[in-house]
C-alpha positions as CSV (number, residue, x, y, z in Angstrom):
1,X,51.2,-21.6,-48.1
2,X,48.0,-22.3,-47.9
3,X,44.8,-20.8,-48.8
4,X,42.0,-20.0,-45.5
5,X,38.9,-18.6,-46.4
6,X,35.3,-18.4,-44.0
7,X,32.1,-18.9,-45.3
8,X,29.9,-15.7,-45.2
9,X,26.3,-17.7,-47.1
10,X,23.8,-16.3,-49.2
11,X,22.7,-12.4,-49.0
12,X,20.4,-11.5,-50.7
13,X,17.2,-9.1,-51.0
14,X,19.8,-6.0,-51.1
15,X,20.1,-3.1,-53.3
16,X,22.1,-3.1,-57.1
17,X,24.2,-0.8,-58.0
18,X,23.9,-1.3,-61.4
19,X,19.7,-1.4,-61.8
20,X,18.6,0.5,-58.7
21,X,16.0,-2.4,-58.2
22,X,16.3,-2.1,-54.0
23,X,15.5,-6.0,-53.4
24,X,17.2,-7.3,-56.3
25,X,21.3,-8.6,-55.7
26,X,21.8,-12.1,-54.5
27,X,25.3,-13.2,-54.0
28,X,27.1,-15.9,-52.0
29,X,30.5,-14.3,-50.0
30,X,33.0,-15.7,-48.4
31,X,35.9,-13.5,-46.3
32,X,39.4,-14.3,-47.4
33,X,42.4,-14.2,-44.4
34,X,44.9,-15.7,-46.8
35,X,45.1,-16.2,-50.7
36,X,47.2,-17.8,-53.0
37,X,47.4,-16.2,-56.7
38,X,46.6,-19.5,-58.5
39,X,44.1,-20.0,-56.0
40,X,42.6,-16.6,-56.6
41,X,42.9,-17.6,-60.8
42,X,40.7,-20.1,-60.2
43,X,38.4,-18.7,-58.4
44,X,37.9,-16.1,-60.9
45,X,37.5,-18.5,-63.3
46,X,34.3,-19.6,-61.8
47,X,32.9,-16.6,-61.2
48,X,34.0,-15.4,-58.1
49,X,35.7,-11.7,-57.7
50,X,37.2,-9.7,-54.7
51,X,36.6,-6.6,-53.0
52,X,39.3,-6.0,-50.7
53,X,39.7,-9.5,-48.8
54,X,36.0,-9.8,-49.6
55,X,34.8,-12.6,-52.5
56,X,31.7,-13.3,-54.1
57,X,30.3,-14.9,-56.5
58,X,26.9,-12.9,-58.0
59,X,24.2,-16.5,-58.4
60,X,23.8,-15.5,-61.7
61,X,20.0,-17.0,-62.1
62,X,18.9,-15.1,-58.9
63,X,20.0,-11.7,-59.1
64,X,18.9,-8.4,-60.8
65,X,21.4,-7.8,-63.2
66,X,23.3,-11.3,-64.0
67,X,26.9,-10.3,-64.0
68,X,29.4,-12.9,-66.4
69,X,33.1,-12.9,-65.8
70,X,34.7,-11.3,-69.1
71,X,38.2,-11.2,-70.4
72,X,40.3,-9.9,-72.9
73,X,42.8,-11.9,-75.4
74,X,45.4,-9.1,-75.1
75,X,48.0,-10.8,-77.5
76,X,45.3,-10.2,-80.4
77,X,43.7,-6.8,-78.8
78,X,43.9,-4.2,-81.7
79,X,42.6,-0.6,-80.8
80,X,39.0,0.6,-82.3
81,X,38.5,4.5,-83.5
82,X,37.3,5.0,-80.4
83,X,40.6,3.6,-78.3
84,X,42.7,5.6,-81.2
85,X,40.8,8.6,-80.6
86,X,41.3,8.3,-76.5
87,X,45.2,7.6,-76.6
88,X,45.3,10.7,-79.2
89,X,43.1,12.9,-77.0
90,X,45.2,12.2,-74.2
91,X,48.9,12.9,-76.6
92,X,47.2,16.1,-77.7
93,X,46.6,17.2,-73.8
94,X,50.2,16.3,-72.7
95,X,51.8,18.1,-75.6
96,X,49.5,21.4,-76.4
97,X,47.7,21.7,-72.6
98,X,44.3,21.5,-74.5
99,X,41.9,19.9,-71.8
100,X,39.0,18.3,-74.4
101,X,35.1,18.9,-73.5
102,X,33.2,15.9,-72.9
103,X,31.8,13.9,-70.3
104,X,34.4,10.8,-68.9
105,X,33.8,7.0,-70.1
106,X,30.6,5.5,-68.2
107,X,30.2,2.5,-66.8
108,X,31.2,2.3,-63.6
109,X,28.8,4.1,-61.6
110,X,27.4,1.3,-59.7
111,X,30.5,-0.7,-59.0
112,X,31.3,1.1,-55.6
113,X,28.1,1.0,-54.8
114,X,27.4,-3.0,-55.9
115,X,30.3,-3.7,-53.1
116,X,29.6,-1.2,-50.2
117,X,26.5,-3.0,-49.9
118,X,27.9,-6.5,-50.0
119,X,30.6,-5.1,-47.3
120,X,28.8,-2.9,-45.0
121,X,27.4,-5.7,-43.1
122,X,30.6,-7.2,-42.5
123,X,32.2,-4.5,-40.5
124,X,29.8,-2.1,-39.3
125,X,26.7,-1.9,-38.2
126,X,25.5,1.7,-38.3
127,X,23.1,3.1,-40.8
128,X,24.9,4.2,-43.9
129,X,23.1,7.8,-45.0
130,X,22.7,8.3,-49.2
131,X,24.4,10.9,-50.7
132,X,21.6,12.9,-52.3
133,X,24.1,15.2,-54.0
134,X,27.9,15.3,-54.8
135,X,30.0,18.4,-54.1
136,X,32.2,19.9,-56.3
137,X,35.6,19.3,-55.5
138,X,37.6,22.3,-55.6
139,X,39.7,23.1,-58.8
140,X,42.8,20.9,-59.5
141,X,44.5,24.2,-60.2
142,X,43.0,26.3,-57.7
143,X,45.0,27.6,-54.8
144,X,44.9,25.1,-52.5
145,X,48.1,23.2,-50.5
146,X,49.7,21.2,-53.7
147,X,52.6,19.7,-54.7
148,X,55.0,22.3,-55.9
149,X,56.6,20.4,-58.5
150,X,52.8,20.1,-59.9
151,X,52.2,23.6,-59.6
152,X,55.5,24.3,-61.4
153,X,54.3,23.2,-64.1
154,X,51.7,25.7,-64.9
155,X,48.7,23.8,-64.8
156,X,45.2,23.6,-67.8
157,X,46.0,27.0,-69.2
158,X,42.6,29.3,-70.1
159,X,41.1,27.5,-73.0
160,X,40.5,29.7,-76.6
161,X,37.6,29.4,-77.5
162,X,38.9,29.9,-81.2
163,X,41.8,27.2,-81.0
164,X,38.9,24.9,-79.2
165,X,36.1,25.7,-81.9
166,X,39.1,24.6,-84.6
167,X,39.9,21.5,-82.8
168,X,36.5,20.3,-82.8
169,X,36.2,20.5,-86.5
170,X,39.2,18.7,-87.0
171,X,38.8,16.0,-84.7
172,X,35.1,16.0,-83.2
173,X,34.7,14.2,-80.0
174,X,31.0,13.3,-80.8
175,X,30.1,12.3,-84.8
176,X,28.7,15.3,-86.1
177,X,26.2,15.1,-89.4
178,X,27.5,16.4,-92.8
179,X,26.9,20.4,-92.9
180,X,25.4,20.0,-96.2
181,X,21.7,18.2,-96.5
182,X,19.9,16.6,-99.0
183,X,17.2,19.2,-98.5
184,X,19.2,22.2,-97.5
185,X,19.7,24.4,-100.9
186,X,21.5,27.4,-101.5
187,X,19.3,30.3,-100.6
188,X,19.5,31.7,-104.3
189,X,18.2,29.0,-105.7
190,X,15.2,28.2,-103.7
191,X,14.3,32.3,-104.6
192,X,14.7,31.4,-108.4
193,X,12.2,28.1,-107.8
194,X,9.4,30.0,-106.1
195,X,9.5,33.0,-108.9
196,X,9.4,30.5,-111.4
197,X,6.5,28.5,-109.5
198,X,4.2,31.8,-109.1
199,X,4.9,33.3,-112.2
200,X,1.1,33.7,-113.9
201,X,3.8,32.3,-117.1
202,X,4.1,29.0,-115.7
203,X,1.6,26.7,-115.9
204,X,2.9,23.3,-115.0
205,X,2.7,22.0,-112.2
206,X,5.8,22.6,-109.0
207,X,8.1,19.4,-109.8
208,X,10.3,18.2,-107.1
209,X,13.7,17.8,-107.5
210,X,15.4,14.8,-109.0
211,X,16.7,12.7,-105.8
212,X,20.5,13.9,-105.2
213,X,20.5,16.4,-107.5
214,X,18.6,19.1,-105.6
215,X,18.0,22.8,-106.8
216,X,21.0,23.7,-109.1
217,X,21.8,20.4,-111.5
218,X,25.0,22.1,-111.7
219,X,26.4,21.1,-108.2
220,X,27.5,17.6,-107.8
221,X,25.0,15.9,-104.9
222,X,26.2,16.3,-100.9
223,X,27.9,13.0,-99.5
224,X,28.1,11.6,-96.3
225,X,31.7,12.6,-95.1
226,X,32.1,8.8,-93.7
227,X,31.1,7.5,-97.8
228,X,33.7,10.1,-98.6
229,X,36.5,8.7,-96.1
230,X,35.4,5.4,-97.5
231,X,35.9,6.1,-101.1
232,X,38.8,7.3,-100.3
233,X,40.0,3.7,-97.9
234,X,39.4,1.7,-101.1
235,X,41.3,4.6,-103.9
236,X,43.7,4.0,-101.7
237,X,44.1,0.3,-100.9
238,X,44.0,-0.2,-105.2
239,X,46.8,2.0,-105.8
240,X,48.6,-0.2,-103.2
241,X,47.8,-3.8,-105.5
242,X,48.4,-1.6,-108.5
243,X,52.2,-0.4,-106.9
244,X,52.4,-4.1,-104.7
245,X,53.4,-5.8,-108.5
246,X,50.1,-5.8,-110.8
247,X,50.4,-5.7,-114.6
248,X,47.8,-1.7,-114.6
249,X,51.1,-0.7,-112.4
250,X,54.4,0.3,-115.4
251,X,56.9,0.3,-112.5
252,X,56.3,-1.9,-109.8
253,X,57.1,-1.9,-106.3
254,X,57.1,-4.4,-103.9
255,X,54.9,-3.6,-100.7
256,X,56.0,-3.4,-97.5
257,X,54.1,-5.8,-95.3
258,X,55.1,-3.8,-92.3
259,X,53.6,-0.6,-93.1
260,X,50.3,-2.5,-93.9
261,X,50.2,-3.5,-90.5
262,X,47.7,-1.8,-88.4
263,X,49.5,0.9,-85.7
264,X,49.7,-1.5,-82.0
265,X,48.4,0.0,-79.0
266,X,52.4,0.3,-77.7
267,X,53.0,2.4,-80.5
268,X,50.4,4.7,-79.6
269,X,51.6,4.8,-76.5
270,X,55.4,5.3,-77.1
271,X,54.5,7.9,-79.7
272,X,57.7,10.8,-78.2
273,X,55.7,14.1,-76.9
274,X,57.9,17.2,-78.6
275,X,60.4,18.9,-76.4
276,X,58.3,21.6,-75.6
277,X,55.4,19.4,-74.2
278,X,53.6,20.9,-71.7
279,X,53.1,18.2,-69.3
280,X,54.9,14.6,-68.8
281,X,52.9,11.6,-67.7
282,X,55.2,9.1,-65.8
283,X,52.7,5.4,-64.8
284,X,54.8,3.5,-61.6
285,X,53.8,0.5,-60.5
286,X,53.5,0.3,-56.9
287,X,53.0,-3.1,-54.8
288,X,50.3,-2.5,-52.4
289,X,52.5,-3.2,-49.2
290,X,52.8,-0.9,-46.2
291,X,56.6,-2.6,-46.2
292,X,56.9,-0.6,-49.8
293,X,58.9,2.6,-49.4
294,X,57.3,3.7,-53.0
295,X,53.9,3.0,-51.8
296,X,54.2,4.7,-48.4
297,X,55.4,7.5,-49.4
298,X,52.4,7.7,-51.5
299,X,49.4,7.3,-49.6
300,X,48.4,10.2,-47.8
301,X,48.3,11.1,-51.3
302,X,46.3,8.2,-53.2
303,X,44.0,8.3,-50.2
304,X,42.7,11.9,-50.6
305,X,42.6,11.7,-55.0
306,X,40.3,8.5,-53.8
307,X,38.0,10.7,-51.7
308,X,37.6,13.6,-53.8
309,X,37.6,11.3,-56.6
310,X,34.1,9.1,-55.2
311,X,32.5,12.1,-52.9
312,X,32.5,14.2,-56.8
313,X,31.8,11.0,-59.1
314,X,29.7,8.9,-56.7
315,X,28.2,11.5,-54.4
316,X,29.7,9.8,-51.2
317,X,30.0,11.7,-47.7
318,X,33.7,12.4,-46.1
319,X,32.5,9.3,-43.4
320,X,31.9,7.1,-47.0
321,X,35.2,7.5,-48.6
322,X,37.8,8.4,-45.7
323,X,40.9,7.0,-45.0
324,X,39.7,3.5,-43.4
325,X,37.1,2.9,-46.3
326,X,40.0,3.8,-49.1
327,X,42.4,1.0,-46.8
328,X,40.2,-1.7,-46.1
329,X,38.5,-1.3,-49.9
330,X,41.6,-1.1,-52.4
331,X,44.7,-1.5,-49.3
332,X,43.2,-4.8,-47.9
333,X,44.5,-7.1,-50.5
334,X,44.4,-11.2,-49.3
335,X,46.5,-12.3,-52.2
336,X,50.3,-13.4,-51.0
337,X,53.2,-11.6,-52.5
338,X,54.9,-14.4,-55.0
339,X,57.8,-15.0,-57.2
340,X,58.1,-17.4,-59.6
341,X,60.8,-18.6,-62.0
342,X,58.9,-18.1,-64.9
343,X,56.4,-15.8,-63.6
344,X,56.8,-12.0,-64.3
345,X,59.9,-10.0,-63.3
346,X,57.7,-8.2,-60.6
347,X,56.0,-11.3,-59.0
348,X,52.1,-11.8,-58.5
349,X,50.3,-10.0,-56.4
350,X,48.2,-6.5,-55.9
351,X,49.6,-3.8,-57.5
352,X,48.8,0.3,-57.7
353,X,49.1,1.4,-61.1
354,X,50.3,5.2,-60.6
355,X,49.7,8.1,-62.9
356,X,52.0,10.6,-62.5
357,X,51.5,14.0,-63.9
358,X,53.8,16.7,-63.6
359,X,54.8,15.3,-60.4
360,X,51.5,14.7,-58.8
361,X,48.9,11.3,-58.5
362,X,46.1,12.1,-61.1
363,X,44.5,8.5,-61.4
364,X,45.3,5.2,-59.6
365,X,44.4,1.6,-61.2
366,X,44.3,-1.1,-58.3
367,X,45.1,-4.9,-60.3
368,X,46.2,-8.1,-59.1
369,X,49.0,-9.8,-61.3
370,X,47.8,-13.5,-61.6
371,X,49.7,-16.5,-63.5
372,X,47.2,-16.0,-66.2
373,X,46.6,-12.5,-66.5
374,X,46.2,-9.0,-65.2
375,X,42.7,-8.6,-63.0
376,X,41.5,-5.1,-62.8
377,X,40.0,-4.3,-59.4
378,X,39.3,-0.9,-59.8
379,X,40.2,2.5,-60.5
380,X,40.0,6.3,-59.1
381,X,41.1,9.3,-61.0
382,X,40.9,13.2,-60.4
383,X,37.5,15.2,-61.1
384,X,39.1,17.7,-62.9
385,X,40.7,15.1,-66.0
386,X,37.0,13.1,-66.4
387,X,37.2,14.5,-70.1
388,X,40.2,12.7,-71.0
389,X,38.1,9.4,-70.4
390,X,41.0,8.1,-68.3
391,X,38.8,5.1,-67.8
392,X,39.2,3.8,-71.2
393,X,42.7,5.3,-71.5
394,X,44.0,3.4,-68.1
395,X,42.4,-0.2,-69.8
396,X,44.4,0.6,-72.7
397,X,47.7,0.9,-70.7
398,X,46.9,-2.1,-68.8
399,X,46.4,-4.4,-72.2
400,X,49.5,-3.1,-73.4
401,X,51.5,-4.4,-69.5
402,X,49.8,-7.3,-69.9
403,X,51.3,-7.9,-73.2
404,X,55.1,-6.3,-71.3
405,X,54.3,-9.2,-68.3
406,X,53.6,-12.1,-71.5
407,X,56.9,-11.9,-72.5
408,X,58.0,-13.0,-69.4
409,X,55.8,-15.4,-68.3
410,X,54.2,-16.8,-71.4
411,X,51.2,-18.5,-70.0
412,X,50.3,-14.7,-68.7
413,X,47.9,-13.6,-71.2
414,X,44.6,-12.4,-70.8
415,X,43.3,-9.0,-69.3
416,X,40.5,-9.5,-67.3
417,X,38.2,-6.6,-67.3
418,X,35.6,-7.5,-64.1
419,X,31.7,-8.3,-65.3
420,X,30.1,-7.8,-68.2
421,X,26.3,-6.7,-67.5
422,X,24.7,-7.0,-70.4
423,X,21.8,-6.0,-68.9
424,X,22.8,-2.8,-68.1
425,X,23.7,-0.6,-71.2
426,X,26.6,1.6,-69.5
427,X,28.0,-2.2,-69.0
428,X,28.3,-3.1,-72.3
429,X,31.9,-0.7,-72.4
430,X,33.7,-3.4,-71.7
431,X,33.0,-5.8,-75.0
432,X,34.6,-3.0,-77.0
433,X,37.8,-4.4,-75.8
434,X,38.3,-7.4,-78.8
435,X,38.6,-10.6,-79.1
436,X,37.0,-11.3,-75.7
437,X,35.3,-14.2,-74.0
438,X,32.2,-14.9,-71.5
439,X,32.6,-17.4,-68.4
440,X,29.8,-19.9,-69.4
441,X,27.7,-19.7,-65.6
442,X,27.1,-23.8,-65.9
443,X,30.2,-25.3,-67.2
444,X,32.8,-22.6,-66.8
445,X,33.9,-22.5,-70.4
446,X,35.1,-19.2,-72.0
447,X,32.5,-18.5,-74.9
448,X,33.6,-15.7,-77.6
449,X,31.5,-13.0,-76.9
450,X,29.9,-12.1,-80.6
451,X,28.4,-16.0,-80.1
452,X,26.8,-14.6,-76.1
453,X,25.2,-11.7,-77.4
454,X,22.4,-13.2,-79.1
455,X,21.1,-15.7,-76.0
456,X,21.8,-12.2,-74.1
457,X,19.7,-10.1,-76.1
458,X,16.8,-12.7,-75.6
459,X,17.4,-13.6,-71.9
460,X,19.7,-11.3,-69.6
461,X,20.5,-15.1,-67.4
462,X,21.7,-17.3,-71.0
463,X,23.7,-20.2,-70.4
464,X,26.9,-19.4,-72.5
465,X,27.9,-22.8,-73.6
466,X,25.9,-24.1,-76.5
467,X,26.5,-27.9,-75.7
468,X,23.6,-29.0,-74.1
469,X,25.6,-31.9,-72.6
470,X,28.7,-30.1,-71.0
471,X,28.6,-29.9,-67.6
472,X,31.3,-28.6,-65.2
473,X,34.3,-30.1,-65.4
474,X,35.4,-29.3,-61.9
475,X,32.4,-29.8,-61.0
476,X,32.4,-31.1,-56.7
477,X,32.7,-35.0,-56.7
478,X,34.3,-36.3,-53.1
479,X,33.0,-33.8,-50.4
480,X,35.3,-35.8,-47.8
481,X,38.4,-34.6,-49.6
482,X,37.6,-30.8,-49.2
483,X,39.9,-29.6,-46.3
484,X,39.5,-28.1,-43.3
485,X,41.2,-25.6,-41.3
486,X,40.2,-26.6,-37.5
487,X,41.7,-26.1,-33.9
488,X,44.9,-25.0,-36.3
489,X,45.3,-28.0,-37.8
490,X,44.1,-28.7,-41.6
491,X,42.5,-32.4,-41.8
492,X,40.3,-33.4,-44.9
493,X,36.3,-32.9,-44.2
494,X,36.1,-37.0,-43.5
495,X,38.0,-36.6,-40.7
496,X,36.9,-33.7,-39.5
497,X,33.8,-34.8,-39.6
498,X,34.4,-37.7,-37.8
499,X,36.0,-36.0,-34.9
500,X,32.7,-33.2,-35.1
501,X,30.6,-32.8,-31.8
502,X,27.3,-31.0,-32.0
503,X,24.9,-30.3,-35.2
504,X,26.5,-31.4,-38.5
505,X,27.7,-29.1,-41.2
506,X,27.6,-31.3,-43.9
507,X,25.5,-28.7,-45.9
508,X,27.3,-25.5,-45.0
509,X,30.4,-27.5,-46.7
510,X,28.9,-29.2,-49.4
511,X,27.6,-25.5,-50.6
512,X,30.7,-24.2,-50.4
513,X,32.5,-27.1,-51.8
514,X,30.5,-26.9,-55.2
515,X,30.7,-23.3,-55.5
516,X,34.2,-23.3,-55.1
517,X,34.9,-26.7,-57.2
518,X,36.7,-29.6,-56.6
519,X,40.5,-28.5,-57.4
520,X,39.4,-25.3,-55.1
521,X,38.1,-27.3,-52.6
522,X,41.0,-29.7,-52.0
523,X,43.5,-26.7,-51.8
524,X,41.8,-24.0,-50.0
525,X,41.3,-24.6,-46.0
526,X,37.7,-24.1,-45.1
527,X,38.0,-22.4,-41.6
528,X,35.6,-24.2,-39.2
529,X,35.4,-23.0,-35.6
């Protein structure tokens, strides 16, 4: 099995979907007619990414928003406080049907516009129109034709303002400042102080209260809620240490190691719902293949959800997100489905991870399962559920899925989140999935992200490898061994060059081989007309 690619060359001076620069993007691209999962794994480890069958690599030192490949160590991942809130938020919605009030997680606004800018010249000469306003989709629970099983679920119940207010008090979505403030005092104390200050009998000047005491010394100083929580945690930790066998405990008891371990993302996801839960969520993995019955059965519903998402979230016109665009962007994959004795049971290739809520698809995560990783391609969801932070929720589910696959295939241990763009604040959220690495654009060595941030704060483009003497271990060394496909015959470039008649194409082939590296150049077939 061979990978077959056709070089499309340099694409520059096109619009950036991240910073809005109309002439700032620069990248190399090639069309992949077929691709093995190992070849694609090696390509993304050199900074390449795919959009449909188009594979592209940003020119890092020239493009306006340098895009660094990022991967998360899935086995060592621990959900942050924000991630835990998202998982609990989804569980609360499933249990009680309460839809939180807030915005979806950002970060993907420029992704689709970026990819469209790459794909448009390859498939159409029509001039695209820019959507200036997003149409507001009809309510998910309106009277339009829907799956009967979902309608029977009851949809989202009306929000009770009192319950919502209580819910926000119990667990606010956005941290707020404490009710008390060092400068805010009871009205009675302020009145007494003002009256005392204005009395003729008072000769001394008005004195400011001592810091932290306020007008009423009998009241404790106001403290921030986070400081109180920190103090309680320290007290509990001290108590646990005492109970673990110190001399200060009259009845020392051994500390249970399991109880001190942080809760994993799997434990949050696996938390059982009550029997009377309002909603039921099921996640299904479907291979991207028109020969697969499950994929075919859900194709129309999935395409309709994609169109609704693109129009509501990205402001696309119906023409820009019709069924043909959906198929080209998210269903046409160059990856050949493969199985391996030491691979995962589901095999390798491209998949749709569908989120079914009460019998209807509400979100789809497009992923590639590769020899060393699960690579996230795209996510689209129903706009009515934006406040559930489905972007972050699906990433957490995909990290958990990666850990599950690793038990079957030991070397599959990473979760790739696409590109990290430090110069675009909305794209920095990917760095919150720790521990994670960024790919050095010069040596193609992985570097811990915390060591890269100081360099990226100084310059949008940076060599991340701290070893100044290090080079590209897979740099092109022998152009003659590059494989080409010419007239249905596979041959090394050295043999092809001897047979070729007409102007030399050595410069173009050398550029291609330098971008993919020596290893890939000797395995991937470069199509030559």
